[in-house]
N, C-alpha and C positions, 0 to 999 in steps of 0.2 A: 937026705933030709933029716933023719933021726939024729945025726951028729950035730946038725945046726940047732935043733930043738934042745938037745942036751947042753950045748954050749950056752944057749940062751938061759936055761934054768940055772946054770952055774953062775953066769953073770948077774942074773937077777938076785940070787941069794947073796952074792958078794956085795952088790949095791945096797941091799937091805942091811947087811952087817955093818957096812961103813956108816950108813945113816943112823943105825942104832947106837954105834959107838960115839958118833958126833953128838946126838941129842942127849945121850946118857951123861955127857959132861956138863950139860946145862944145870943151873941151880934149880931148886924146887920151884922158886918163883918164876924163873924163865919158862920152865915146862908148863906151869899153870897158865902163864900168859899165852903161850903157844896154843894150848887147848882152848882157852877162852876165845882166841882169835879164830880158831877153826870153827867153834860153835857159832860165833858171830857170822862167819862166812856161810855156814849151813842154813842161816836164816832163823836162828833161835831167838833173835831180837831184832829191833828196828835199825840198829847200827849206830846208836848214839854212844858217846863216851860213857855216859852213866850206865847204859846197857852192858858195855864191856866190863865195867867195874863189878856189876852184879853177876855177870857170867864168871868172872874171876873168883868171886866168893863161892859160887856154886862148884867150880872146879876143885877148889881147896877142900870143900866139904865132901864131894862125891868121888873123886878119883884118888885112890891111895898113891902115895909118892912112889912106891916101888913099882907100880904098874903104869905110871905116866908115860915113860918112854915107849913101851909096847903099845899103849893106847894110841899114841901119836902116829907111829909108823904103820900101824895096821889099818889106817884110814885109806881106802882106795882112791879117794878124791882129795888127798891131802893138799896138793898144790892149788887146786881150784878153791878149796875152802879158805886157804890162807890168803890167796889173791882177793877173793870176794870180801873177806874180813877186812883186809887192808883198804879196799875200795870204800867200804862202808864207813871207815874211820877217816876217809879222805887222806890216807897216807900213800896209797898206790898212785904212782905218776907214770907218765908215758916213758920216763927214763927207765923204769923197771920193766917195761913191756918187752 
């Protein structure tokens, strides 16, 4: 059993490293949009396009560029927040399910 858990920990670290490298290649604007989408999905606004634009401005003001990648991947519910944000903007479709 302990070998299985150790393998899982190694796989988890590897997956996080891959995600970190991938997101780190995003532009500053793309990272800000991703964080704003996460915040929208967390319920930090009603989900209107104007709300997204306001969240985007807040991200630029509050999250330092060098910390953005870590901020994104450290969210335990990242996929849920992104999905919910997309749904609020009516971008999520059944094709993405």
